[in-house]
N, C-alpha and C positions, 0 to 999 in steps of 0.2 A: 501116603496121605490120601484122604478121601477126596473125591472130586468136589469142586466148588458147586454148591447147589445154586440153582437159579433162583433169584429172589423176585417174587411177583410184586411189581410196583403198581399200585392202584392208579387209575386214570385221574389226573388232576383236571378239574373243570377250568376252562379259560375264564379270565377275569371279565371278558366282555359278556354282557347279559345274553342269556340263551336266545332271547327273541330276536337278536340282531345277527345277521349273517356275518361271517368272518370278512373283515375288510370293509364292511358297509358303514357309512356315516348316517344312515337314516335313523330317525328317532324310533325308539321302541314304543309299544303301547303305553307303558308306564310313563315315559317321558312326555308323550303327547297328552296324557291326562294331566301331568304337571303343568304343561303349557296352557291347557284349557282352564284349569283351576286358577292359575295366575290371571288369565284374561278375565275370568269371572270376578275375581276380587278387584281387579283394576276397574272394571265397569261398575262395580258396586260403589266405588268411591264417588263416581258421578251420580249414580242413582240415589245415594243417600245424602250427599252434600247439597245438591240443588234444592230438594224439598225443605231441608233444614233452614235455608235462607228465607223461604216463603213463610214457614211457621214462626220464625223469629221476628218477622216484620213489625208487629206491634211494639215489642220491647226495644227494638233498634231505632224506630222512627217516631215514636210517640213520646215527646219530652216529659209529659206528666203521667206516664204509664205507672210509675211506682206509687202514685197517689190515688189512682182510680180503681175501677173494677175491671182489671186487666183480663185478657184472654189467657189465663194461666194454663189451661189444658192444651191450647194451641202451642204455646211456647214449650211446654213439656214434651210434646211430640217432636218439636225441633231438636230438643236435647237428645232424645232417643235416636233420631236420624244421625245426629253428629257423632254420637258414640259409635254407632255402626260404621260410619264413614272412617273414623279414626282407627277402628279395629281392622277394617278392610285394608287400610293403608299399610299397617304393620304386616298383615298377612301376605301382601304382594311380595314383600322383601323376603320373608321367611320361606315361602314356597319355592322361590327361585334360587335361594342361596346354595343348596347342594350342587346345582349345575353351574351357577355363576362363579363359584369359587374356583372352578377349573380354569377360568380365564385369569383371575387375580383374586386371591382370598382376601387381601387387604381392602381392595375396592368393593368387593361383595360385602364385607363386614361394614364398610363405610356406608354402603347403601342401606343396610339393615339399621345402622345407627341413626342415619338421618330420618328414616321413616319413623323410628321410635320417637325421636326428638320432635318431629312434626306432629305426631299424634298426642304427645305430651302437651305441647303448646296449644293444640286444639282443645284438649281437655281443660286447660287453664282458662281459656276463653269461655268455655261452656259453664264452668263453675262461676265465673263472674256474672253471667246472665241468670243462673239459678239463684245467685245471691240477691239479685234485683227482685225476683219472685218472692223469695223468703222475706225480704224487708217489706214488700208490699202487703203480703199476707199478715205480717205481724203488726205493722204500724199504720197502714192506710186507714183513714177514718178516725184515728186516735188524736188526742190533743198534741202529741209530739210530731204529727205529720205536718211539715211545713216546707218552705223553700229549700232548707238545708237537706232535707231528704231527697228532693229532686236532684240536687247537686251530687249527692252520693250515688244516685241511680245513673246519672250521666257519666260519672267517673267509672263506674263498673262497666258501662257500655263501651266507654273509651278503651278500657283494658281489653275487651273482646275484640275491638277493631284492630288494636295493635297486635294481638296474638294472631289474628288472621293474616296480617302482613308478614310476621316472622315465620309462621308455620307454612300455610299453603303457598306463599310467594317465594320466600327464600329457601326453605327446606325442599320444596318440590323442585325448584329450579336447580338446586345442587344435586339432590338425590335422584329424582326421576329423570331430570334432564341430562346432567353431565355424567353422573356415575352410571346409572342404568343405560343411558344412551351409549356410553363407551363399552359397557359389557355386551350389549346387544350388537353393536357394530363390530367389535373385535371377534365375537363368537360366530357371527353370521347366522344366528338362530332366526332372525327376521331379516327382511330385505334391508340392505345397508342404506339405500336412500331414505327409507323410513327412519332408521336409527339416527340419520343425520339431522332429522327434525329435532331430536332430543339434544344432540350435541350443539345445535345452533339455538334452539329454543331455551335451553337451560340458562346459558349466559345472558340471553335477552331478558328472561324473567328476573334474573338477579339485578340487572341494570334497572329494570322497571321498579323493583322494590327499593333500590338505593335512591332513585328519583323521588319516590314518595317519602322516604326517610328524611331527605334534605329539602323537601318542600317544592321540588321542581314541578310536580303535578299531583293531583289529588287521588285519593283512593275511596271509591272507584272513579275512573275517568276513562275517556276514549284513548288517551295516550298509554295509560297502563294496560289497557286491553290489547293494544297493538303490540306492546312488548311481550305480552303473555300468550298471544295467539298461537305461535308456533309450538309452545310447550303444551297447550291444550290439544292441538292437533296430534302431537306425538303421543300423548297419553291415551287419547281416545282411539286413535288408529291402532295402537299397540294392543289395546284390550280387544278390539273387534278382530284383528288379525289372529291373535292367539286363540280366540274362541272358535273361529271358523277354520283356520288353516293349521294351527298348532306350530310347532317348531319346524324350521327347514333342516334338511340334512347338514350336518356340520361335524368336523373332526373332533370338536369338543365333546360330543356325545359318546365317543369311543374312549375318552380319557387321554387322547393324544395331544401333543402341543398344538396350539392354535396360532397360525400366522395369517395376517390380513392378506386378502387377495381381491383383485378387482372383480366387479360383477361380470 
């Protein structure tokens, strides 16, 4: 019989990215880019949502806006900023999903779902305000413009106010606070004391929203702000941390199982 020929086996590349040294938990350049992109999108939700409230002020606080010569261009700018804010909210979840699913795919999907729901609700409120503009442009100054039109305008503004409660209050408390807070705390990608702000702030934000729902306090009010403060600190600090520092070294970046450990 002829001797067995040696078979050349091609080298199989390891599954760990080439940029990462064997056994290292340090993030790669690509993963750090992901961190900074997520931080930028998170910061964008603040940058776009705060000006939107300023531009919306006439339609939100002038009872007869729908009958007068309203600042339509100003309100339209508010709509643009709110669309950008809603888009940035979805982007924060989509960007982190490939990494967050290594902790828990179901929770990571839940985070994406709550962000999409939040942005959808925001868009519903935006449409209600744009309807006020459309009615003003079509009917203001005509014979049919009377007190009933004012009531319609107030009803549409009330829809916007309620979507603000359901979207940024409830969905952000559940999604950004509880779900993302858990993912970041479990993975160790950011300092765990920082992630605790999300795990604490999320439930507090939900309690604040429930209080408004049952009439215990107003929206807006100082009480509601106190219930939401920890959630705001968590979201803003996360955006700044990811932009400046990126991810911390973590076993999750190697694809290995993640177990919580004390700081």
